[in-house]
MARMIGU-423307 format. One record per residue (C-alpha): residue number from 1; residue in three letters; x, z, y. Coordinates in Angstrom, 2 decimals. Each point is the difference from the previous one (the first is absolute). Layout:
% MARMIGU-423307
site num:NUM&residuo:Ala&X:X&Z:Z&Y:Y
...
% end
This chain:
% MARMIGU-423307
site num:1&residuo:Met&X:51.83&Z:40.83&Y:56.75
site num:2&residuo:Lys&X:1.13&Z:0.84&Y:-3.50
site num:3&residuo:Lys&X:-3.61&Z:0.69&Y:-0.96
site num:4&residuo:Ser&X:-1.06&Z:-3.42&Y:1.28
site num:5&residuo:Asn&X:2.78&Z:-1.73&Y:-1.95
site num:6&residuo:Thr&X:-1.03&Z:1.86&Y:-3.14
site num:7&residuo:Leu&X:-3.60&Z:-1.14&Y:0.40
site num:8&residuo:Asn&X:1.09&Z:-3.58&Y:0.56
site num:9&residuo:Arg&X:2.15&Z:0.02&Y:-3.11
site num:10&residuo:Arg&X:-2.88&Z:1.48&Y:-2.00
site num:11&residuo:Gln&X:-2.41&Z:-2.63&Y:1.29
site num:12&residuo:Ile&X:2.46&Z:-2.79&Y:-0.82
site num:13&residuo:Leu&X:0.48&Z:1.40&Y:-3.52
site num:14&residuo:Gln&X:-3.75&Z:0.26&Y:-0.56
site num:15&residuo:Ser&X:-0.48&Z:-3.56&Y:1.22
site num:16&residuo:Ala&X:2.73&Z:-1.23&Y:-2.29
site num:17&residuo:Ile&X:-1.71&Z:1.65&Y:-2.99
site num:18&residuo:Ala&X:-3.48&Z:-1.12&Y:0.97
site num:19&residuo:Ala&X:0.85&Z:-3.65&Y:0.66
site num:20&residuo:Pro&X:0.80&Z:-0.97&Y:-3.62
site num:21&residuo:Met&X:-3.06&Z:1.93&Y:-1.20
site num:22&residuo:Ala&X:-2.22&Z:-1.85&Y:2.44
site num:23&residuo:Leu&X:1.60&Z:-3.29&Y:-0.98
site num:24&residuo:His&X:-0.53&Z:0.79&Y:-3.70
site num:25&residuo:Ala&X:-3.64&Z:0.88&Y:0.61
site num:26&residuo:Gln&X:-0.49&Z:-3.18&Y:1.99
site num:27&residuo:Phe&X:1.69&Z:-2.07&Y:-2.70
site num:28&residuo:Ser&X:-2.01&Z:1.65&Y:-2.80
site num:29&residuo:Gly&X:-3.25&Z:-0.65&Y:1.83
site num:30&residuo:Ala&X:0.93&Z:-3.62&Y:0.62
site num:31&residuo:Gln&X:1.01&Z:-0.37&Y:-3.65
site num:32&residuo:Ser&X:-3.40&Z:1.09&Y:-1.32
site num:33&residuo:Gln&X:-1.89&Z:-1.81&Y:2.74
site num:34&residuo:Asp&X:1.76&Z:-3.30&Y:-0.70
site num:35&residuo:Phe&X:0.11&Z:0.38&Y:-3.80
site num:36&residuo:Pro&X:0.66&Z:-2.22&Y:-1.81
site num:37&residuo:Thr&X:2.70&Z:-2.08&Y:1.64
site num:38&residuo:Arg&X:1.15&Z:-1.67&Y:-3.22
site num:39&residuo:Pro&X:-1.45&Z:-0.83&Y:-3.44
site num:40&residuo:Val&X:-1.22&Z:2.95&Y:-2.08
site num:41&residuo:Lys&X:1.09&Z:0.08&Y:-3.64
site num:42&residuo:Val&X:-2.68&Z:0.80&Y:-2.54
site num:43&residuo:Thr&X:1.17&Z:1.01&Y:-3.46
site num:44&residuo:Val&X:-2.37&Z:-0.66&Y:-2.88
site num:45&residuo:Pro&X:1.16&Z:1.85&Y:-3.14
site num:46&residuo:Phe&X:-1.55&Z:-2.60&Y:-2.32
site num:47&residuo:Ala&X:0.71&Z:-3.57&Y:-1.03
site num:48&residuo:Ala&X:-0.41&Z:-2.71&Y:2.63
site num:49&residuo:Gly&X:-3.35&Z:-1.75&Y:-0.03
site num:50&residuo:Gly&X:-1.98&Z:3.01&Y:-1.28
site num:51&residuo:Ser&X:-3.01&Z:1.62&Y:1.62
site num:52&residuo:Val&X:1.98&Z:2.39&Y:2.23
site num:53&residuo:Asp&X:2.28&Z:-2.83&Y:1.10
site num:54&residuo:Gln&X:-3.03&Z:-2.11&Y:0.94
site num:55&residuo:Met&X:-1.59&Z:2.91&Y:1.86
site num:56&residuo:Ala&X:3.19&Z:0.69&Y:1.96
site num:57&residuo:Arg&X:0.19&Z:-3.63&Y:1.12
site num:58&residuo:Tyr&X:-3.68&Z:-0.08&Y:0.95
site num:59&residuo:Ile&X:0.30&Z:3.18&Y:2.07
site num:60&residuo:Gly&X:3.23&Z:-1.32&Y:1.54
site num:61&residuo:Gly&X:-1.82&Z:-3.09&Y:1.17
site num:62&residuo:Lys&X:-2.65&Z:2.12&Y:1.70
site num:63&residuo:Leu&X:2.58&Z:2.28&Y:1.64
site num:64&residuo:Leu&X:2.03&Z:-2.88&Y:1.43
site num:65&residuo:Pro&X:-2.23&Z:-0.47&Y:3.10
site num:66&residuo:Lys&X:0.13&Z:3.78&Y:0.64
site num:67&residuo:Trp&X:3.73&Z:0.46&Y:-0.51
site num:68&residuo:Gly&X:1.40&Z:-3.37&Y:0.97
site num:69&residuo:Gln&X:2.40&Z:0.39&Y:-2.93
site num:70&residuo:Pro&X:-0.39&Z:-1.01&Y:-3.65
site num:71&residuo:Leu&X:-0.08&Z:2.27&Y:-3.03
site num:72&residuo:Val&X:2.76&Z:-1.17&Y:-2.31
site num:73&residuo:Val&X:-1.13&Z:0.78&Y:-3.54
site num:74&residuo:Glu&X:2.72&Z:0.78&Y:-2.52
site num:75&residuo:Ser&X:-0.62&Z:0.70&Y:-3.69
site num:76&residuo:Arg&X:2.03&Z:2.80&Y:-1.62
site num:77&residuo:Ala&X:-1.57&Z:0.37&Y:-3.42
site num:78&residuo:Gly&X:1.18&Z:2.19&Y:-2.84
site num:79&residuo:Ala&X:-0.42&Z:3.34&Y:-1.78
site num:80&residuo:Asn&X:-3.77&Z:0.04&Y:0.44
site num:81&residuo:Ser&X:0.32&Z:-0.39&Y:3.81
site num:82&residuo:Leu&X:2.66&Z:2.72&Y:0.39
site num:83&residuo:Val&X:2.73&Z:-2.44&Y:1.10
site num:84&residuo:Gly&X:-1.80&Z:-1.23&Y:3.11
site num:85&residuo:Thr&X:-1.52&Z:3.38&Y:0.80
site num:86&residuo:Thr&X:3.40&Z:1.71&Y:-0.14
site num:87&residuo:Tyr&X:1.50&Z:-2.72&Y:2.19
site num:88&residuo:Val&X:-2.46&Z:0.69&Y:2.83
site num:89&residuo:Ala&X:0.35&Z:3.77&Y:-0.39
site num:90&residuo:Lys&X:3.70&Z:-0.38&Y:0.84
site num:91&residuo:Ala&X:-0.33&Z:-2.86&Y:2.53
site num:92&residuo:Pro&X:0.63&Z:0.42&Y:3.75
site num:93&residuo:Ala&X:-2.91&Z:1.86&Y:1.61
site num:94&residuo:Asp&X:-0.21&Z:-2.29&Y:3.02
site num:95&residuo:Gly&X:-3.46&Z:-1.48&Y:-0.49
site num:96&residuo:Tyr&X:1.34&Z:-3.21&Y:-1.49
site num:97&residuo:Asn&X:-0.44&Z:1.02&Y:-3.64
site num:98&residuo:Ile&X:-3.42&Z:0.25&Y:-1.61
site num:99&residuo:Leu&X:-0.95&Z:0.57&Y:-3.64
site num:100&residuo:Met&X:-3.22&Z:-1.49&Y:-1.32
site num:101&residuo:Ala&X:-0.57&Z:1.72&Y:-3.31
site num:102&residuo:Ala&X:-2.60&Z:0.83&Y:-2.62
site num:103&residuo:Asp&X:-0.87&Z:3.56&Y:-0.92
site num:104&residuo:Pro&X:2.04&Z:0.60&Y:-3.19
site num:105&residuo:Ala&X:3.19&Z:0.59&Y:2.02
site num:106&residuo:Phe&X:-1.75&Z:2.77&Y:1.97
site num:107&residuo:Ser&X:-2.31&Z:1.46&Y:-2.64
site num:108&residuo:Ile&X:0.42&Z:-0.38&Y:-3.73
site num:109&residuo:Ile&X:3.75&Z:-0.76&Y:-0.19
site num:110&residuo:Pro&X:1.13&Z:3.13&Y:1.93
site num:111&residuo:Leu&X:-2.27&Z:2.08&Y:-2.23
site num:112&residuo:Leu&X:1.57&Z:-1.31&Y:-3.20
site num:113&residuo:Asn&X:3.63&Z:-0.27&Y:1.11
site num:114&residuo:Lys&X:2.03&Z:3.03&Y:1.04
site num:115&residuo:Asn&X:3.08&Z:-1.91&Y:1.20
site num:116&residuo:Met&X:-1.42&Z:-2.23&Y:2.71
site num:117&residuo:Pro&X:2.38&Z:-1.99&Y:2.28
site num:118&residuo:Tyr&X:-2.17&Z:0.91&Y:3.00
site num:119&residuo:Asn&X:-2.48&Z:2.66&Y:1.10
site num:120&residuo:Ala&X:-3.44&Z:-1.57&Y:0.31
site num:121&residuo:Asp&X:-1.13&Z:2.70&Y:2.45
site num:122&residuo:Lys&X:3.08&Z:0.36&Y:2.21
site num:123&residuo:Asp&X:1.76&Z:-3.37&Y:0.10
site num:124&residuo:Phe&X:-2.83&Z:-2.08&Y:1.48
site num:125&residuo:Ala&X:-2.24&Z:-0.18&Y:3.04
site num:126&residuo:Pro&X:-3.39&Z:-1.22&Y:-1.28
site num:127&residuo:Leu&X:-1.26&Z:-2.78&Y:2.29
site num:128&residuo:Ser&X:-3.32&Z:-1.17&Y:-1.36
site num:129&residuo:Ile&X:-1.82&Z:-0.67&Y:-3.22
site num:130&residuo:Met&X:-0.62&Z:-3.73&Y:-0.28
site num:131&residuo:Cys&X:-2.70&Z:-0.08&Y:-2.65
site num:132&residuo:Gln&X:-1.21&Z:1.38&Y:-3.30
site num:133&residuo:Ile&X:-0.85&Z:-1.86&Y:-3.18
site num:134&residuo:Ser&X:-2.36&Z:1.36&Y:-2.63
site num:135&residuo:Phe&X:0.55&Z:-1.01&Y:-3.62
site num:136&residuo:Leu&X:-2.28&Z:-1.95&Y:-2.29
site num:137&residuo:Leu&X:-0.53&Z:0.75&Y:-3.70
site num:138&residuo:Val&X:0.03&Z:-3.26&Y:-1.96
site num:139&residuo:Ala&X:-0.11&Z:-0.99&Y:-3.67
site num:140&residuo:His&X:0.99&Z:-3.04&Y:-1.99
site num:141&residuo:Gly&X:-2.84&Z:-2.45&Y:-0.55
site num:142&residuo:Ser&X:-0.09&Z:0.80&Y:-3.74
site num:143&residuo:Phe&X:-0.37&Z:3.74&Y:0.50
site num:144&residuo:Pro&X:-3.31&Z:1.16&Y:-1.57
site num:145&residuo:Ala&X:-1.14&Z:1.93&Y:3.09
site num:146&residuo:Asn&X:-1.59&Z:-1.90&Y:2.90
site num:147&residuo:Asn&X:-0.41&Z:2.89&Y:2.43
site num:148&residuo:Phe&X:1.40&Z:3.44&Y:0.74
site num:149&residuo:Gln&X:-2.43&Z:2.01&Y:-2.14
site num:150&residuo:Glu&X:0.56&Z:-2.29&Y:-2.99
site num:151&residuo:Phe&X:3.76&Z:0.42&Y:0.45
site num:152&residuo:Val&X:-0.33&Z:3.81&Y:-0.10
site num:153&residuo:Ala&X:-2.21&Z:-0.12&Y:-3.07
site num:154&residuo:Tyr&X:2.36&Z:-2.38&Y:-1.81
site num:155&residuo:Ala&X:3.07&Z:2.10&Y:0.88
site num:156&residuo:Lys&X:-1.68&Z:3.18&Y:-1.28
site num:157&residuo:Ala&X:-0.87&Z:-1.77&Y:-3.25
site num:158&residuo:Asn&X:3.57&Z:-1.31&Y:-0.36
site num:159&residuo:Pro&X:2.36&Z:2.76&Y:1.19
site num:160&residuo:Gly&X:3.55&Z:-1.18&Y:0.65
site num:161&residuo:Lys&X:-0.80&Z:-3.63&Y:-0.80
site num:162&residuo:Val&X:-0.99&Z:-1.30&Y:3.44
site num:163&residuo:Ser&X:3.19&Z:-1.08&Y:1.74
site num:164&residuo:Tyr&X:0.94&Z:-0.46&Y:3.64
site num:165&residuo:Ser&X:3.04&Z:-1.46&Y:1.70
site num:166&residuo:Ser&X:1.88&Z:1.38&Y:2.99
site num:167&residuo:Pro&X:3.07&Z:-0.94&Y:2.09
site num:168&residuo:Gly&X:1.90&Z:2.82&Y:-1.65
site num:169&residuo:Ile&X:0.01&Z:3.64&Y:-1.09
site num:170&residuo:Ala&X:-0.90&Z:2.37&Y:2.87
site num:171&residuo:Ser&X:-1.18&Z:-2.88&Y:2.17
site num:172&residuo:Gln&X:-3.12&Z:0.52&Y:2.10
site num:173&residuo:His&X:-1.97&Z:-2.14&Y:-2.44
site num:174&residuo:His&X:1.15&Z:2.08&Y:-2.96
site num:175&residuo:Val&X:-0.73&Z:3.35&Y:1.66
site num:176&residuo:Met&X:-3.45&Z:-1.01&Y:1.25
site num:177&residuo:Phe&X:-1.02&Z:-1.49&Y:-3.37
site num:178&residuo:Glu&X:0.93&Z:3.27&Y:-1.69
site num:179&residuo:Val&X:-1.97&Z:1.94&Y:2.63
site num:180&residuo:Leu&X:-3.01&Z:-2.23&Y:-0.66
site num:181&residuo:Ala&X:0.33&Z:0.52&Y:-3.76
site num:182&residuo:Asn&X:0.22&Z:3.75&Y:0.57
site num:183&residuo:Arg&X:-3.12&Z:-0.02&Y:2.17
site num:184&residuo:Leu&X:-1.93&Z:-2.05&Y:-2.56
site num:185&residuo:Gly&X:1.21&Z:1.93&Y:-3.05
site num:186&residuo:Ile&X:1.44&Z:-3.09&Y:-1.70
site num:187&residuo:Glu&X:3.37&Z:-0.87&Y:-1.52
site num:188&residuo:Leu&X:1.64&Z:-3.31&Y:0.97
site num:189&residuo:Leu&X:3.17&Z:-1.75&Y:-1.12
site num:190&residuo:His&X:2.52&Z:-0.59&Y:2.79
site num:191&residuo:Val&X:2.16&Z:-3.14&Y:-0.21
site num:192&residuo:Pro&X:2.56&Z:-0.04&Y:2.86
site num:193&residuo:Tyr&X:1.63&Z:-3.17&Y:1.33
site num:194&residuo:Gln&X:2.72&Z:-0.67&Y:2.57
site num:195&residuo:Gly&X:-2.14&Z:-0.73&Y:3.05
site num:196&residuo:Ile&X:-3.56&Z:-0.91&Y:0.86
site num:197&residuo:Ala&X:0.42&Z:-3.74&Y:-0.68
site num:198&residuo:Pro&X:1.01&Z:0.48&Y:-3.67
site num:199&residuo:Ser&X:-2.72&Z:2.62&Y:-0.29
site num:200&residuo:Met&X:-2.56&Z:-2.54&Y:1.19
site num:201&residuo:Ser&X:1.41&Z:-2.69&Y:-2.29
site num:202&residuo:Ala&X:-0.44&Z:2.35&Y:-2.96
site num:203&residuo:Leu&X:-3.68&Z:0.43&Y:0.85
site num:204&residuo:Leu&X:-0.52&Z:-3.76&Y:0.36
site num:205&residuo:Ala&X:1.69&Z:-0.58&Y:-3.36
site num:206&residuo:Gly&X:-2.26&Z:2.56&Y:-1.68
site num:207&residuo:Glu&X:2.90&Z:2.29&Y:-0.88
site num:208&residuo:Val&X:-1.88&Z:2.90&Y:1.60
site num:209&residuo:Asn&X:-3.65&Z:0.70&Y:0.74
site num:210&residuo:Leu&X:0.04&Z:1.42&Y:3.54
site num:211&residuo:Leu&X:1.79&Z:0.10&Y:3.33
site num:212&residuo:Leu&X:-0.51&Z:2.05&Y:3.15
site num:213&residuo:Gly&X:1.45&Z:-1.68&Y:3.08
site num:214&residuo:Ala&X:-0.46&Z:-1.73&Y:3.32
site num:215&residuo:Leu&X:-2.98&Z:-2.29&Y:0.22
site num:216&residuo:Ala&X:1.85&Z:-3.12&Y:1.19
site num:217&residuo:Leu&X:2.10&Z:-0.32&Y:-3.16
site num:218&residuo:Pro&X:-2.84&Z:-0.57&Y:-2.53
site num:219&residuo:Leu&X:-2.55&Z:-1.48&Y:2.43
site num:220&residuo:Ser&X:0.37&Z:-3.67&Y:-0.97
site num:221&residuo:His&X:-0.07&Z:0.91&Y:-3.71
site num:222&residuo:Ile&X:-3.17&Z:2.03&Y:0.51
site num:223&residuo:Arg&X:-1.64&Z:-3.02&Y:1.59
site num:224&residuo:Ser&X:1.14&Z:-2.23&Y:-2.87
site num:225&residuo:Gly&X:-1.30&Z:2.45&Y:-2.61
site num:226&residuo:Arg&X:3.35&Z:0.80&Y:-1.65
site num:227&residuo:Ile&X:-0.25&Z:3.60&Y:1.25
site num:228&residuo:Lys&X:-2.97&Z:2.32&Y:0.47
site num:229&residuo:Ala&X:-0.30&Z:2.40&Y:2.93
site num:230&residuo:Leu&X:-1.38&Z:3.34&Y:-1.22
site num:231&residuo:Ala&X:0.08&Z:2.20&Y:3.12
site num:232&residuo:Phe&X:1.60&Z:0.35&Y:3.41
site num:233&residuo:Ala&X:1.99&Z:3.21&Y:0.55
site num:234&residuo:Gly&X:-0.80&Z:0.30&Y:3.69
site num:235&residuo:Thr&X:-2.62&Z:1.75&Y:2.09
site num:236&residuo:Glu&X:-1.96&Z:-3.21&Y:0.56
site num:237&residuo:Arg&X:-0.41&Z:-3.39&Y:-1.63
site num:238&residuo:His&X:2.37&Z:-2.67&Y:1.22
site num:239&residuo:Pro&X:-1.33&Z:-3.01&Y:1.96
site num:240&residuo:Leu&X:1.82&Z:-2.40&Y:-2.35
site num:241&residuo:Leu&X:-1.81&Z:1.43&Y:-3.06
site num:242&residuo:Pro&X:-3.25&Z:1.49&Y:1.29
site num:243&residuo:Gln&X:-1.54&Z:-0.16&Y:-3.46
site num:244&residuo:Val&X:2.57&Z:2.41&Y:-1.46
site num:245&residuo:Pro&X:-1.01&Z:3.69&Y:0.38
site num:246&residuo:Thr&X:2.31&Z:2.87&Y:0.81
site num:247&residuo:Val&X:0.98&Z:2.40&Y:-2.77
site num:248&residuo:Leu&X:-2.37&Z:2.56&Y:1.50
site num:249&residuo:Gln&X:-2.87&Z:-2.49&Y:0.03
site num:250&residuo:Ala&X:0.77&Z:-1.25&Y:-3.51
site num:251&residuo:Gly&X:0.96&Z:3.18&Y:-1.80
site num:252&residuo:Gly&X:-1.15&Z:2.94&Y:2.06
site num:253&residuo:Ile&X:3.45&Z:1.48&Y:0.67
site num:254&residuo:Ala&X:1.87&Z:0.04&Y:3.28
site num:255&residuo:Phe&X:3.25&Z:-1.84&Y:-0.67
site num:256&residuo:Glu&X:2.26&Z:-1.79&Y:2.46
site num:257&residuo:Ala&X:3.22&Z:-1.85&Y:-0.74
site num:258&residuo:Arg&X:1.69&Z:-1.53&Y:2.98
site num:259&residuo:Ser&X:3.27&Z:-0.80&Y:1.65
site num:260&residuo:Trp&X:0.96&Z:-0.13&Y:3.67
site num:261&residuo:Phe&X:2.53&Z:-1.82&Y:2.13
site num:262&residuo:Gly&X:1.60&Z:1.55&Y:3.06
site num:263&residuo:Ala&X:2.65&Z:-0.49&Y:2.67
site num:264&residuo:Phe&X:2.84&Z:2.48&Y:0.61
site num:265&residuo:Ala&X:3.07&Z:0.34&Y:2.21
site num:266&residuo:Pro&X:3.11&Z:2.15&Y:-0.50
site num:267&residuo:Ala&X:-0.77&Z:3.62&Y:0.92
site num:268&residuo:Ala&X:2.14&Z:0.20&Y:3.16
site num:269&residuo:Thr&X:-1.57&Z:-3.05&Y:1.66
site num:270&residuo:Pro&X:-0.92&Z:0.94&Y:3.62
site num:271&residuo:Lys&X:-3.51&Z:1.42&Y:0.16
site num:272&residuo:Asp&X:-1.17&Z:-2.33&Y:2.76
site num:273&residuo:Ile&X:1.07&Z:-3.04&Y:-2.01
site num:274&residuo:Val&X:-1.68&Z:1.43&Y:-3.12
site num:275&residuo:Gln&X:-3.18&Z:0.45&Y:2.05
site num:276&residuo:Lys&X:0.13&Z:-3.58&Y:1.27
site num:277&residuo:Met&X:0.58&Z:-1.48&Y:-3.45
site num:278&residuo:Ser&X:-2.73&Z:2.19&Y:-1.51
site num:279&residuo:Asn&X:-2.56&Z:-1.01&Y:2.60
site num:280&residuo:Asp&X:0.83&Z:-3.70&Y:-0.15
site num:281&residuo:Ile&X:-0.04&Z:-0.17&Y:-3.81
site num:282&residuo:Trp&X:-3.30&Z:1.90&Y:-0.02
site num:283&residuo:Asp&X:-1.49&Z:-2.45&Y:2.52
site num:284&residuo:Val&X:0.77&Z:-2.83&Y:-2.43
site num:285&residuo:Thr&X:-0.96&Z:1.67&Y:-3.29
site num:286&residuo:Ser&X:-3.27&Z:1.53&Y:1.24
site num:287&residuo:Ser&X:-1.23&Z:-3.26&Y:1.51
site num:288&residuo:Lys&X:-2.91&Z:-2.11&Y:-1.21
site num:289&residuo:Asp&X:2.37&Z:-2.96&Y:-0.17
site num:290&residuo:Phe&X:2.31&Z:1.82&Y:-2.45
site num:291&residuo:Ser&X:-2.96&Z:1.07&Y:-2.12
site num:292&residuo:Glu&X:-1.69&Z:-3.38&Y:-0.22
site num:293&residuo:Asn&X:3.06&Z:-2.24&Y:-0.19
site num:294&residuo:Phe&X:2.41&Z:2.08&Y:-2.06
site num:295&residuo:Leu&X:-1.40&Z:3.12&Y:-1.64
site num:296&residuo:Ile&X:-3.23&Z:-1.29&Y:-1.52
site num:297&residuo:Pro&X:1.32&Z:-3.42&Y:-1.17
site num:298&residuo:Asn&X:2.94&Z:1.71&Y:-1.72
site num:299&residuo:Gly&X:-2.06&Z:2.67&Y:-1.75
site num:300&residuo:Tyr&X:0.96&Z:3.00&Y:2.15
site num:301&residuo:Asp&X:-2.49&Z:2.61&Y:1.15
site num:302&residuo:Pro&X:-1.86&Z:-1.65&Y:2.90
site num:303&residuo:Ile&X:0.58&Z:2.62&Y:2.70
site num:304&residuo:Asn&X:3.08&Z:1.96&Y:1.06
site num:305&residuo:Thr&X:-1.36&Z:3.40&Y:1.06
site num:306&residuo:Ile&X:3.11&Z:2.25&Y:0.05
site num:307&residuo:Lys&X:1.26&Z:0.25&Y:3.59
site num:308&residuo:Pro&X:3.72&Z:0.58&Y:0.72
site num:309&residuo:Ser&X:-0.77&Z:3.56&Y:1.10
site num:310&residuo:Gln&X:-1.47&Z:0.64&Y:-3.47
site num:311&residuo:Phe&X:2.79&Z:-1.66&Y:-1.97
site num:312&residuo:Val&X:2.18&Z:3.09&Y:-0.60
site num:313&residuo:Lys&X:-3.00&Z:2.00&Y:-1.28
site num:314&residuo:Phe&X:-1.02&Z:-2.98&Y:-2.12
site num:315&residuo:Leu&X:3.47&Z:-0.08&Y:-1.60
site num:316&residuo:Gln&X:-0.18&Z:3.71&Y:-0.80
site num:317&residuo:Asp&X:-3.46&Z:-0.33&Y:-1.54
site num:318&residuo:Asp&X:1.06&Z:-3.06&Y:-1.99
site num:319&residuo:Arg&X:2.99&Z:1.85&Y:-1.45
site num:320&residuo:Ala&X:-2.28&Z:2.89&Y:-0.99
site num:321&residuo:Arg&X:-2.42&Z:-2.44&Y:-1.64
site num:322&residuo:Trp&X:2.77&Z:-1.49&Y:-2.12
site num:323&residuo:Glu&X:1.32&Z:3.44&Y:-0.88
site num:324&residuo:Lys&X:-3.40&Z:0.95&Y:-1.39
site num:325&residuo:Ala&X:-0.22&Z:-3.30&Y:-1.89
site num:326&residuo:Ile&X:3.42&Z:0.44&Y:-1.60
site num:327&residuo:Ala&X:-0.88&Z:3.56&Y:-1.05
site num:328&residuo:Leu&X:-2.79&Z:-1.40&Y:-2.20
site num:329&residuo:Ile&X:2.40&Z:-2.12&Y:-2.05
site num:330&residuo:Pro&X:2.11&Z:1.40&Y:-2.87
site num:331&residuo:Pro&X:3.68&Z:-0.11&Y:1.08
site num:332&residuo:Asp&X:1.04&Z:-2.04&Y:-3.05
site num:333&residuo:Lys&X:-2.20&Z:-2.89&Y:1.20
site num:334&residuo:Leu&X:1.98&Z:-0.22&Y:3.24
site num:335&residuo:Lys&X:3.46&Z:-0.15&Y:-1.57
site num:336&residuo:Thr&X:1.72&Z:-3.36&Y:0.27
% end
């Protein structure tokens, strides 16, 4: 009799322990299955109205039928995107916080700054790359060179006199221009500005000779003749400027300068929710609709080829690529 009572008590105790666990498992499964049940906040670490902001809103519109909930886009600009990126790194990891960022916060900035407010490798769950954008080398309309080979010849004949603008010291544009100069064996004059818009204005005003940046920014000025396109720093010509060769086609050297945009969640976000968000964002950004109606018209690379399962490896390779690029530049040129 005592033995039977002992077994009953043990069974009751086991049931009492198992019930909450089963309930938790059931709740967790329902949570991921039903996600999202309320609006999802998307933090863009740049000024409102910019390219990443526009992309976030476009993707949000495409996700609405899938999720039944809107993406609420919030701009948190500042400190070269560190303000918004840090905010998401420390935000609740419940699936309702997404960061849509460009690569500097995960590549070049961590390499050049020892005291980062977040860990780019440990504080985020990479969801999906959204797109890449290859840069275009352009010159002011008065610049003597009309193509890439003429630019190289002119720069070699005038060492240190051909100037280029950038959004700032140690920016992607600055680093890649110095890498290009290193590869070509030429010396250029760097003139940094506070942002890409002032950098572009300087080129238009003739204050500098060259600029290396996203295609969409100078496109209308290329068509009007105020700016000359010398070469495209991508693997292929862009559909918007099919007459402009790649650097490899124009100069015989393999050179790529590009940026990427990706979506991230806080690191502790439940894996099943991360998987759902990754798959759904990929479905949008790898679609023909996204390519034809957003990427190509806005000057981005036409096709998104990096799948979510490849994103972590892509981030590691990208960091290594920037590390090699920075190693080619004298340290004094990267000091602010």
